DRENKE-910737 format. One record per residue: x, y, z of N, C-alpha, C, O, CB in turn. Coordinates in steps of 0.02 Angstrom, whole numbers, padded with zeros to 5 digits, always signed. Each point is the difference from the previous one (the first is absolute). Last residue first. Glycine has a CB too. Layout:
<pases>
XYZXYZXYZXYZXYZ ...
</pases>
This chain:
<pases>
-01297-04048+00929-00028-00043+00054+00002-00073-00019-00021-00042+00039-00053+00135-00004 +00136+00103-00173+00047-00005+00057-00025-00046+00056+00034-00008+00050+00003+00123-00078 -00163-00063-00175+00063-00029-00021+00049-00010+00057+00045-00041-00005-00063+00095-00104 -00195+00051+00144-00010-00069-00022+00066-00034-00018+00010-00058+00015-00124+00089-00056 +00115+00199+00097-00019-00040+00059-00005-00073-00019+00025-00044+00035-00086+00142+00014 +00099+00055-00223+00059-00004+00043-00014-00043+00061+00042-00041+00020-00006+00155-00058 -00214-00065-00107+00047-00046-00031+00062-00010+00042+00026-00055+00006-00069+00089-00118 -00116+00131+00175-00020-00068+00019+00047-00051-00032+00016-00050+00032-00136+00087-00022 +00196+00217+00051-00027-00041-00055-00016-00071+00024+00040-00032+00033+00027+00101-00115 -00074+00159+00236+00042-00057-00015-00031-00040-00058-00061-00013+00001+00102+00008+00119 -00138+00202-00006+00028+00005-00066+00045-00058-00020+00024-00002-00057-00030+00123+00071 -00024-00068+00243-00048+00017-00052+00036+00008-00067+00056+00026-00003-00131+00032+00088 +00195-00216+00089-00015+00071-00008-00052+00010-00055-00003-00039-00048+00119+00069+00086 -00100-00256+00122+00035+00033-00055-00020+00073-00002-00046+00022+00035+00050-00129-00102 -00026-00148+00214-00006+00073+00004+00043+00033-00054+00060-00014-00005-00081+00007+00129 -00095-00245-00090+00054+00035-00033-00011+00076+00005-00043+00027-00036+00059-00124-00043 -00086-00143+00222-00025+00062-00028+00060+00039-00028+00052+00004+00032-00151+00000+00050 +00083-00279-00056+00027+00062+00026-00034+00060-00034-00015-00003-00060+00125-00054+00084 -00230-00187+00006+00041+00041-00044+00024+00062+00035-00037+00030+00040-00027-00073-00138 -00045-00227+00142+00012+00067+00026+00049+00037-00045+00052-00027-00020-00074-00013+00137 -00170-00166-00165+00071+00019+00004+00006+00070+00027-00044+00042-00010+00072-00117-00086 -00238-00042+00035+00035-00039+00052+00075+00011+00002+00037-00043+00025-00124-00041-00038 -00057+00217-00130+00002-00070-00022+00044-00043+00046+00043-00038-00023-00062+00076-00095 +00052+00189+00192-00034-00008-00064+00010-00071-00023+00056-00023-00008-00039+00145-00022 +00040+00069+00246-00016-00069-00018-00041-00001-00065-00049+00036-00007+00051-00070+00130 +00188+00210-00013-00068-00004-00027-00011-00072-00023+00041-00027-00037-00041+00150+00001 +00174+00006+00228-00011-00045-00056-00073+00003-00022-00045+00012+00041+00139-00088-00001 +00109+00235+00110-00067-00028-00008-00002-00045-00062+00042+00004-00044-00092+00097+00099 +00241+00030+00006-00007-00054+00049-00067-00036-00006-00008-00055+00025+00083+00119+00052 -00018+00129-00206+00033-00059-00027+00001-00057+00050+00017-00057-00018+00053+00131-00052 -00163+00134+00135-00039-00028-00055+00032-00063-00027-00035-00049-00016-00005+00163-00013 +00152+00012+00194-00060-00033+00028-00040-00035-00055-00026-00055+00010+00022+00140+00083 +00189+00046-00161+00021-00060+00037-00059-00039+00028-00004-00061-00007+00110+00118+00037 -00148+00151-00135+00024-00048-00049+00020-00066+00034-00017-00054-00024+00056+00148-00049 -00098+00088+00211-00059-00025-00038+00021-00055-00048-00031-00053-00003-00024+00166+00012 +00226-00001+00109-00039-00042+00046-00060-00030-00036-00016-00059+00010+00053+00130+00087 +00102+00086-00213+00032-00065+00010-00042-00047+00043-00005-00059-00014+00115+00114+00002 -00227+00129-00137+00039+00004+00061+00026-00070+00012-00035-00049-00011-00033+00147+00060 -00011+00015-00291+00001-00054+00049+00040+00020+00061+00055+00027-00006-00067-00112-00085 -00135+00206-00125+00058+00005+00044-00006-00055+00053-00052-00007+00031+00061+00133-00050 -00159-00124-00161+00041+00056-00023+00064+00005+00041+00054+00014-00026-00157+00047-00010 -00018-00300-00002-00007+00061+00040+00045+00054-00028+00053-00014-00028-00080-00054+00130 -00090-00199-00147+00038+00055-00027-00013+00062+00044-00057+00014+00018+00052-00061-00136 -00017-00238+00132-00021+00064+00029+00047+00053-00028+00061-00005+00007-00106-00049+00100 -00036-00218-00173+00044+00058-00005-00031+00060+00035-00060+00012-00005+00106-00056-00104 -00056-00245+00059-00032+00054+00039+00049+00059+00006+00055-00007+00026-00125-00077+00039 +00046-00136-00240+00042+00054+00025-00041+00051+00038-00038+00038-00030+00115-00054-00067 -00072-00253-00031-00035+00049+00041+00048+00051+00028+00054-00018+00026-00140-00068+00003 +00039-00126-00232+00049+00037+00039-00038+00056+00035-00049+00026-00026+00145-00054-00053 -00166-00222-00047-00018+00065+00029+00060+00029+00038+00030-00034+00042-00151-00001-00034 +00054-00149-00222+00044+00010+00057-00015+00071+00025-00009+00045-00041+00102-00126-00002 -00284-00057-00093+00055+00048+00000+00044-00007+00062-00024-00019+00053-00048+00097-00119 -00139-00194+00012+00053-00023-00045+00061+00045+00000+00050-00015-00034-00138-00035-00036 -00117+00095+00200+00033-00062+00022+00058-00023-00044+00044-00036+00024-00151+00006+00024 -00063+00226-00034+00071+00007-00017+00041-00062+00018+00061+00004+00006-00073+00118+00012 -00243-00025-00032+00027-00066-00010+00074+00001-00022+00016-00019-00056-00131-00019+00027 -00039+00219+00102+00021-00003-00070+00039-00064-00014+00036-00004-00050-00033+00129+00046 -00084-00080+00222-00059+00011-00043+00017-00003-00074-00043-00014-00041-00006+00085+00132 +00222-00090+00074-00043-00059-00001-00060+00009-00045-00022-00047-00034+00058+00021+00150 +00107+00210-00083+00037-00054-00034-00044-00061-00007-00005-00030-00053+00113+00073+00099 -00193+00131+00083-00001+00017-00071+00036-00054-00041-00025-00022-00052+00021+00145+00080 +00011-00141+00205-00068-00013-00024-00006+00015-00074-00034-00037-00037-00010+00065+00151 +00247+00026-00012-00007-00072-00004-00071-00019-00024-00007-00046-00040+00091+00033+00133 -00037+00239-00049+00035-00022-00060-00007-00076-00010-00009-00023-00056+00091+00117+00070 -00168+00001+00184-00041+00019-00058+00033-00024-00064-00034-00027-00044-00009+00128+00106 +00165-00131+00134-00059-00043+00001-00046+00014-00060-00026-00046-00031+00032+00040+00156 +00181+00144-00089+00023-00066-00021-00059-00049-00003-00003-00043-00044+00117+00066+00094 -00152+00194+00033+00008+00000-00073+00023-00068-00025-00021-00023-00054+00047+00145+00056 -00039-00087+00231-00067-00001-00029+00003-00003-00077-00039-00035-00031-00004+00100+00130 +00245-00038+00015-00027-00067+00012-00070-00007-00029-00017-00051-00030+00086+00043+00135 +00036+00220-00116+00032-00048-00045-00028-00071+00010-00011-00036-00049+00114+00106+00050 -00177+00101+00144-00023+00013-00068+00029-00050-00049-00036-00025-00044+00026+00147+00072 +00084-00132+00196-00070-00020-00005-00026+00010-00071-00034-00044-00027+00016+00075+00148 +00233+00047-00074-00001-00073+00000-00071-00025-00007-00013-00047-00038+00117+00044+00110 -00075+00234-00046+00024-00022-00066-00003-00077-00005-00021-00027-00051+00096+00129+00043 -00125-00004+00216-00053+00014-00048+00019-00025-00070-00041-00029-00036+00006+00129+00104 +00197-00114+00105-00056-00046+00012-00056+00009-00050-00030-00049-00023+00059+00050+00144 +00160+00150-00134+00015-00069-00017-00059-00047+00010-00017-00038-00045+00135+00060+00076 -00104+00234-00100-00021-00032+00062+00001-00075-00013-00043-00027-00034-00031+00126+00070 +00192+00123-00156-00018-00070-00009-00017-00028+00069+00044-00006+00043+00031-00007-00146 -00082+00279+00004+00025-00050+00048-00026-00069-00015-00059-00009-00017+00066+00098+00102 -00039+00062-00289+00022+00024+00066+00023-00059+00041+00029-00048-00026-00109+00145+00021 +00006-00129-00212+00030+00065-00011+00025+00030+00066+00042+00045+00001-00118-00027-00100 +00024-00278-00005+00000+00045+00057+00033+00065-00018+00057+00002-00023-00055-00100+00101 -00119-00149-00184+00035+00062-00016-00007+00049+00058-00055+00013+00023+00034-00030-00147 +00004-00265+00068-00024+00054+00043+00044+00061-00014+00061-00005+00002-00104-00075+00089 -00013-00166-00228+00039+00061+00011-00038+00048+00046-00058+00016-00011+00112-00030-00102 -00023-00257-00002-00045+00043+00040+00042+00059+00024+00056-00008+00023-00130-00091+00013 +00086-00100-00239+00035+00053+00035-00052+00041+00038-00047+00027-00030+00140-00022-00057 -00052-00253-00057-00047+00039+00039+00040+00051+00040+00046-00018+00038-00130-00079-00031 +00118-00066-00238+00034+00037+00053-00053+00044+00033-00034+00039-00033+00146-00039-00028 -00107-00236-00098-00037+00059+00022+00039+00031+00058+00019-00033+00048-00131-00016-00084 +00181-00118-00189+00001+00014+00071-00044+00061+00014-00008+00043-00042+00125-00092+00053 -00050-00039-00229-00035-00054+00034-00002+00007+00075-00013-00048+00036+00048-00024-00128 +00066+00247-00043+00034-00064-00009-00032-00057+00039+00035-00039+00033+00069+00102-00051 -00214+00153+00085+00065+00001-00035+00029-00071-00002+00010-00031+00052+00010+00150-00016 -00228+00062+00059+00004-00067-00031+00063+00000-00044+00005+00040-00047-00133-00058+00049 +00034+00166+00222+00039+00000-00061+00003-00072-00025+00016-00046+00038+00054+00147-00001 -00212+00071+00148+00010-00067-00025+00037+00006-00067-00019+00039-00043-00086-00084+00101 +00054+00206+00178+00021-00006-00070+00010-00073-00017+00032-00037+00037+00023+00151-00034 -00173+00068+00184+00015-00071-00010+00013-00008-00075-00043+00015-00041-00030-00054+00141 +00069+00263+00086-00002-00033-00066+00014-00074+00006+00041-00023+00039-00004+00130-00093 -00064+00038+00252-00022+00043-00055-00009-00037-00066-00049+00013-00036+00107+00079+00093 -00093-00218+00185+00052+00040-00032-00027+00035-00062-00056-00013-00023+00143-00066+00067 -00250+00022+00164+00035-00037-00053+00050+00047-00033-00009+00061+00001-00091-00136-00020 -00100+00038+00234+00058+00038-00023+00037-00043-00051+00010-00060+00010+00001+00123+00100 -00271-00105-00091+00061-00010+00039+00054+00046-00026-00003+00025-00056-00027-00145+00079 -00189+00111-00122-00018-00015+00070+00061-00013+00045-00009-00012+00059-00098-00033-00102 +00097+00086-00203-00020+00061+00036-00011-00011+00074-00008+00048+00038-00043-00008-00143 +00176-00145-00127-00017-00019+00068-00014+00063+00041+00046+00036+00018+00026-00140-00027 -00025+00118-00225-00014-00071+00005-00029-00017+00068-00047-00041+00006+00139+00017-00086 -00019+00244+00030-00059-00014-00042-00019-00074+00005-00059-00017-00009+00093+00109-00068 +00161-00007+00189-00061+00025+00032-00063-00012-00042-00055-00001+00028+00125+00087+00027 +00147-00150-00144-00019-00037+00060-00066+00022+00030-00043-00042+00016+00162+00026+00006 -00047+00027-00281+00001+00046+00057-00028-00036+00061-00058-00022-00001+00045+00123-00076 +00141-00214-00143-00064+00010+00034+00009+00047+00059+00049-00005+00037-00087-00110-00073 +00169+00042-00211+00005+00030+00067-00070+00010+00027-00044+00027-00034+00153+00031+00004 +00033-00219-00166-00061+00035+00018+00008+00025+00072+00027-00035+00042-00099-00036-00121 +00235-00026-00150-00017+00007+00071-00068+00034+00008-00027+00030-00047+00150-00025+00076 +00053-00056-00224-00053-00048+00017-00016+00000+00075+00008-00051+00035+00029-00019-00131 +00190+00189+00056-00050-00019-00050-00051-00047+00031+00012-00032+00051+00073+00047-00143 +00110+00178+00165-00039-00057+00027-00056-00013-00050-00044+00042-00009+00072-00014+00132 +00132+00158-00140+00022-00064-00029-00033-00061+00033+00024-00056-00009+00083+00110-00017 -00139+00157+00169+00030+00003-00067+00027-00069-00019+00032-00034+00040-00003+00155-00023 -00144-00034+00190-00018-00062-00036+00026+00000-00072-00024-00038-00042-00077+00030+00113 +00135+00130+00190+00017+00008-00071-00012-00067-00036+00034-00050+00015+00052+00141+00012 -00205+00017+00196+00041-00056-00020+00011+00006-00074-00049+00005-00038+00005-00081+00132 -00011+00285+00088-00021-00047-00052+00049-00058-00007+00058+00004+00021-00115+00090-00081 -00034+00151+00203+00041-00060+00005-00024-00049-00053-00061-00010-00008+00083+00027+00133 -00131+00196-00082+00070+00013-00017+00048-00058+00007+00060+00008-00009-00084+00105+00044 -00217-00135+00014+00029+00057+00037+00075+00009-00013+00039+00006+00047-00126-00024+00039 +00014-00195-00195-00043+00032+00049+00040+00055+00034+00055-00012+00025-00121-00094-00007 +00069-00111-00225+00026+00062+00029-00052+00030+00047-00060-00011-00007+00131+00031-00095 -00038-00210-00096+00003-00012+00072+00033+00061+00031+00061+00004+00006-00054-00131-00020 -00157+00106-00224+00064+00011+00033-00005-00017+00074-00052+00008+00030+00081+00081-00115 -00217-00119-00064+00055+00000-00048+00069+00004+00032+00049-00025-00028-00126+00079-00051 -00159-00179+00173+00029+00067-00006+00061-00004-00047+00025-00055-00014-00066+00088+00131 -00197-00188-00034+00062+00007-00038+00021+00073-00004-00041+00044-00013+00012-00146-00055 -00175+00002+00166+00055+00014+00046+00066+00012-00035+00051+00013+00032-00110-00081+00053 -00151+00003-00193-00014+00064+00033+00055+00019+00051-00002+00056+00026-00120-00079-00042 +00129-00188-00105+00010+00058-00044-00011+00067+00034+00033+00048-00017-00066-00120-00075 +00039-00181+00151+00015+00055+00046+00011+00066-00037+00037+00043+00023+00013-00125+00056 -00103-00134-00187-00031-00006+00066+00007+00060+00045-00040+00010+00046+00061-00128-00057 +00076+00109-00212-00072-00014-00006-00034-00001+00069-00055+00026+00008+00079-00092-00112 +00211+00090+00093-00032+00060-00028-00076-00009-00004-00039+00046+00013+00143-00021-00079 +00025-00210+00131-00002+00051+00053-00035+00062-00025-00042+00029+00035+00149-00073+00014 -00073-00125-00206-00046-00023+00051-00007+00052+00056-00055+00014+00023+00084-00134-00050 +00134+00154-00139-00067+00013-00026-00054-00020+00051-00050+00034+00008+00093-00051-00126 +00181-00037+00168-00011+00072+00005-00069+00019-00025-00034+00042+00030+00157-00022-00046 -00057-00246-00009-00008+00017+00071-00015+00075+00009-00045+00018+00038+00124-00112-00008 -00151-00009-00263+00062+00003+00039-00016+00018+00072-00055+00023+00017+00120+00010-00120 -00225-00170-00073+00009+00065+00030+00064-00001+00042+00011-00046+00039-00137+00068-00038 
</pases>
C-alpha cells in the first residue's frame, strides 16, 4: 500500500478535494499524487490550520500545512494552529510508516491582503517539525503550490 493510500484508508472521512475557505485557496494545479485533509475534521479538540496536504514524489513525502485567511491575520493564533497541525501531521506520518522517505515540510499562510506588520511578525516565528524549526511562508491567496515548492 502506498503512503497516500494508507492516509486515505485511515483518514478517509477527513479527505477534501480542494484547499480553500471563504474565497481564499491554494492553487494545486499540476500537483500529482497528493491527498488533502481538512484540519477541523481531523482534530476537533484544538485549534488547527485549514488543510494538511501530503504529496508523494520521487521517494519523498512533502508535508504542507496551510492556514487560509480572508480577513485579519492574528499571528499568535495562526502560529498555534500551524504548530498543532505539525504535530498531527507527524502522527499521521508515523501511523503510515514513512520511515523510508525523505520528508520536506512547508508551513504556509495564505491571505487575501497582507499588512506589512503581520507578514513581518509571521516570518519571525518558527514552526517545529521533527526537531527542526521551519520558517512560516506568507503568500497571497491563489498562489500555486508548485511555485512555493520550487522556490524554497
